[in-house]
N, C-alpha and C positions, 0 to 999 in steps of 0.2 A: 544363383545361390547367395553370393556375397551381397547382392542388392537387397534381398529380402531380409538378411540378417542385419544389415545396416539400417534398413527402414524400421525394423523391430526395435533396434537400439534407440534410434531417434524418437520413435513414438513413445518408448518407455521414459526417456529423459524428458521429453516434452510434458508427459503426464506428471512426472515428479516435480518439475518446475512450476506447473500450473497449481498443483496442490500446495507447494511452498508459498506461492504468491497468494493463494486463497487464505492460508493460515496467517500470513503477515497482515493482510488487509483486515481480517477478523480481529486479530490482536490489537491493531491500531484502533479500530472502532470500539472495542471493549475498553481499551485504556482511556480513550477520550470520554466515553460515557461514564466510566468509573470516576474520572477526575471531575466531571461536571457534577455528579451526584455526591461524592464524598470529599471533595476538596483537592488541593494540589499535591498533598503528601500521601498519595495512595500507595500502600506497599505492593510489591510484586510487579509494578508497571514502570518504575522509575519516577522521576519527579517532573512535574509540569510539562506534560506532553503537549497540551494545547498551546502553551507559550512557545515551545519549540516549533510547532507547526506555524503559528502566527509569525514568528521571527523569520522562518524560512520563506513564507509568502511575502513578507515585507522586504526581504533582501532581494527578491526576484525583480522588483521594480517599484519605483516610487509612485508611479502613476496608476499602478494596479493592472495594467493591461497584460503584462507578462504573467502576473499571478493568476489572472482570470484564464489565460490560455492554459496554464499548468493545471488548474482545477478542472477544466474541461477535458484535458488529456487524461488525468487520473480517472475521471468519471468514465471516459471512453474505454480505458483499459479495464476498469472494474466491470463494466457491462459486457465487454467483449469476451473476457476470459472467465468471468465468474457467473455465467448463466446457469 
């Protein structure tokens, strides 16, 4: 009895976290596209999202190897959880 209740809770929490991750990835994509189309001062999305992403990737490694690994990891997570 307790096992089935706990499995139901874990399943529900996992479902909520997957939806939250999906919304976050979609908002990130929309904000990058909006900044590319309308410039860096797009209302509702903050300012300079692409500059923040580029600075994050630059800080991960000067040679770019670490940044490339992170990009592949993000793509893996995106494909794995958002099918």
